N, C-alpha and C positions, 0 to 999 in steps of 0.2 A: 616692349622690356619685360623678363623675367627677375626682379628686385628680389627674391630669396635665392635665384640659382647666383645670382651677383653677389648679395651679401655673403652666399657660403662661399665663391669660389674667389675673394679678393683676399682669403686668408693664405692661397695657396703662394701668392707673393709673400708673405712674411718669412723675414729667412738672409741669410747670405746665400746669394748665388751669382754666377756669372752671367750675367743680362745682356751679352752680345747680341742676342738673337732679338733683343726687344731695344731698339736702338737705329736710330738712321744713319748712314753713311755720314765721310766728312767732317767727325772729331776727331782733334789732336789728342787723345788719352793716353796716357800710360796703361790700364787696367780697366776692365769691364766687370769685375767683380763690383758690389752694391752690396750693403743690407739694408733691408727693410725692417724697422722694429716695430711698424705700427701699422697695421690696416683694417679699414673699417666702412661701412657704407652704413647708411638711416636717410632717412624719408623726413622731409623740412618743405611744408607750403608746396606739396604739389613736386616738390624737386625731388630727385636721390640727389645723394651729398657722395663722396667718396672720398676718402682720409688714407694718404700714405704718409709715412716719416721713416726719411733715412738718412745715411750719411751720405747721400748724394745722389745725383738722378744723371741719366748719360742723356742724350740727345735724342729727343720724340720718348724717350723712354715710358714716359705715361701717358701718353697717347698711344704708346700700342698694347700698354696694359690694358688701358680702358678697352680698347678696340676687342682685344684679345676678349676680357671679360663680357662681351656683348654677341662675340661671335663663338665663341670656343667653347668646346664642353669641357671639364674638371682633368679627365685624361690626356686633353689636347694643351689645355698650358702647361702642366707637368711634364711634358715630352720637351716642350717648348723651355722652359727652365732650366731640364736637362742637358739640355745642345742635343739633344739626339736627334730634333727633328725641328724646323721651320717652317710654322704655316703661315701662308700671305693673309697678311693682317691689315685692315684698313685702318689709319690711324682715328682717332675719336678726333672730332674737330676740335678746335683749339678754342673758338670763344665756349665761357664758362670754366676756363681753366686760368685759373690762377696759384701762385705763390703766396701762402697764408703768414707763414714766421719762417726765420731764418735763426738757429741757436747754433752759439758760439761754446 
C-alpha cells in the first residue's frame, strides 16, 4: 500500500459530488448527492486509518471509495467523481470498517 498516495488522493473526495458511481444498487434513495466535509488518513500502531465525515453515505460508498484509493490514480478518481467514466472497483473488505459517531 502506498500511504503517501492514499493520503494525497483521499482529499479528492472532499466536497459536494454526485456519488452515484460510488454506490451499490438496491437502494431506494431520492438523491445520490452527498457532501463530504472532512477526509484524512494517518498511521496508528501499524494500521492506516481513513476518516470521512459527511452529511450522509450511500450503500457501500465508503467501501468503494477505499477500493478506489487502493487501485486508481488521482485522474481516474476525478473522472469517476465527475461521472465522466465508471471504473470497475472492487469494494474494500468490510472488516475494520465502523461507524464512529453520528451528529445531528
